C-alpha positions in Angstrom: 16.7 44.5 -3.0 14.5 41.7 -4.1 17.2 39.8 -5.6 19.0 39.5 -2.9 15.7 38.1 -0.5 15.4 35.5 -3.6 19.5 34.7 -3.2 19.0 34.6 0.4 16.2 32.4 1.0 18.1 29.7 -1.5 20.9 30.5 0.1 19.1 28.8 3.5 17.0 26.5 1.4 20.1 24.6 0.2 22.0 25.0 3.5 18.5 23.6 5.0 19.1 20.5 2.5 22.2 19.7 3.3 21.4 19.9 6.8 18.5 17.1 6.4 20.9 15.5 4.3 24.3 15.6 7.0 21.5 14.5 9.9 20.2 11.7 8.3 23.4 10.8 6.9 24.6 10.6 10.9 21.7 8.6 11.9 22.5 6.4 8.8 25.8 5.9 10.8 24.8 5.3 13.7 22.0 2.9 12.8 25.1 0.7 10.8 27.4 1.1 14.2 24.7 -0.3 16.2 24.0 -3.3 13.8 27.0 -4.0 13.9 26.9 -4.1 18.0 23.9 -5.8 17.9 24.1 -8.6 15.3 21.3 -10.2 16.7 19.3 -7.6 15.1 17.8 -8.3 12.0 18.4 -5.4 9.6 15.0 -5.4 8.8 13.4 -4.9 11.9 16.7 -1.4 11.9 15.1 0.2 9.6 11.1 -0.1 10.0 
């Protein structure tokens, strides 16, 4: 029983990390897309 719970927790943790990573990736892609559209905005301003 305990072992099953530990595995479930580990899977949830991995899923959470993967989800965070994909959201970060999406945000980065959105930012790059916006940067392409608004070239007058400097990238320094973008990542603040």
